C-alpha positions as CSV (number, residue, x, y, z in Angstrom):
1,M,20.7,50.0,-15.8
2,E,22.7,53.0,-14.5
3,N,26.5,52.7,-15.0
4,E,27.1,53.9,-11.4
5,L,25.0,50.9,-10.1
6,L,26.8,48.4,-12.4
7,D,30.1,49.7,-11.0
8,L,29.0,48.4,-7.6
9,M,28.5,44.9,-9.1
10,P,32.0,43.6,-9.7
11,S,31.3,39.8,-9.4
12,T,29.6,37.3,-11.7
13,V,27.5,34.2,-10.8
14,K,25.9,31.6,-13.0
15,V,22.3,30.6,-12.6
16,A,20.9,27.4,-14.2
17,P,17.1,27.4,-14.4
18,W,15.4,24.4,-12.9
19,Q,13.5,22.3,-15.5
20,A,12.2,19.1,-14.0
21,Y,12.9,16.2,-11.6
22,A,14.3,13.1,-13.4
23,G,13.5,9.6,-12.3
24,A,11.4,8.1,-9.6
25,G,11.5,8.4,-5.8
26,F,14.2,10.9,-4.7
27,A,14.6,12.2,-8.2
28,A,17.5,14.4,-9.2
29,P,16.7,17.9,-10.4
30,Q,17.5,18.7,-14.1
31,F,18.7,22.2,-15.0
32,G,18.9,24.2,-18.2
33,A,22.1,25.9,-19.4
34,D,23.9,28.2,-17.0
35,V,23.4,31.9,-17.6
36,T,26.1,34.3,-16.4
37,Y,25.0,37.5,-14.5
38,Q,26.9,40.5,-13.3
39,C,26.2,40.9,-9.6
40,R,27.1,42.1,-6.1
41,I,27.6,39.5,-3.5
42,S,27.1,40.4,0.2
43,M,27.9,37.6,2.6
44,R,26.5,38.1,6.1
45,D,24.6,35.7,8.2
46,E,21.1,36.8,9.1
47,Y,17.8,35.2,10.1
48,V,15.1,35.0,7.4
49,R,11.7,33.5,7.4
50,S,11.3,30.6,5.0
51,K,8.2,30.2,2.9
52,D,6.8,27.7,5.4
53,G,7.3,30.2,8.3
54,R,10.4,28.8,9.9
55,E,13.3,31.0,10.8
56,I,16.5,29.9,9.0
57,V,20.0,31.4,8.6
58,A,20.8,32.9,5.3
59,R,24.5,33.2,4.5
60,G,24.2,36.1,2.1
61,K,22.5,37.9,-0.7
62,V,23.3,38.2,-4.4
63,F,22.1,41.4,-6.1
64,I,21.5,40.9,-9.9
65,P,20.6,43.9,-12.2
66,V,17.7,42.4,-14.2
67,T,14.4,44.1,-15.2
68,T,12.4,40.8,-15.2
69,N,12.5,38.0,-12.7
70,P,13.7,34.8,-14.3
71,F,14.6,33.2,-11.0
72,T,13.0,30.6,-8.6
73,T,14.2,28.9,-5.4
74,K,14.6,25.7,-7.4
75,D,17.3,27.1,-9.7
76,R,21.0,26.3,-9.2
77,I,23.4,29.2,-8.5
78,T,27.1,28.8,-9.0
79,M,29.2,31.2,-7.0
80,P,32.7,32.5,-7.9
81,T,35.6,30.2,-7.0
82,A,36.4,32.0,-3.7
83,Y,33.0,31.0,-2.2
84,T,32.1,27.8,-0.4
85,P,29.8,26.1,-1.1
86,A,29.9,26.6,-4.8
87,N,26.2,25.9,-5.2
88,P,24.4,27.2,-2.1
89,P,20.6,26.8,-2.0
90,I,18.5,29.8,-3.1
91,L,16.3,30.4,-0.1
92,D,14.3,33.3,-1.4
93,V,13.9,35.4,-4.5
94,Q,13.2,39.1,-3.9
95,P,12.4,41.3,-6.9
96,E,13.1,45.0,-6.0
97,Q,11.0,47.6,-7.8
98,D,11.2,51.3,-8.6
99,E,8.6,53.5,-10.4
100,L,9.4,51.7,-13.7
101,G,9.0,48.1,-12.5
102,I,11.6,45.6,-11.5
103,H,15.0,47.3,-10.9
104,H,17.0,44.3,-9.7
105,V,16.5,40.9,-8.0
106,V,18.0,39.8,-4.8
107,L,18.7,36.1,-4.3
108,V,18.9,35.1,-0.6
109,I,21.3,32.2,-0.4
110,G,21.9,29.6,2.3
């Protein structure tokens, strides 16, 4: 990753990968260990289309400089302490590509 781009990513978030649902009925999700990522957080309300076609309001986007996409909408994101809520839902995962493949991933948060 280019150092100039990383300079634009002054924040860090933690993402815990979803593993399974535990128990019966309304089961609680189980997550793996948190992984810390350098990122850029852009908070701005905007309408986005959910996977089922509904229009919903996204509260912001988190830009993470990774060259593979380890994220899903089931994962748990933990924002820095200044952000509320601390664990917003991940509404969408958008891998951004250049001529070499995935350049970074954008997590759209609710």
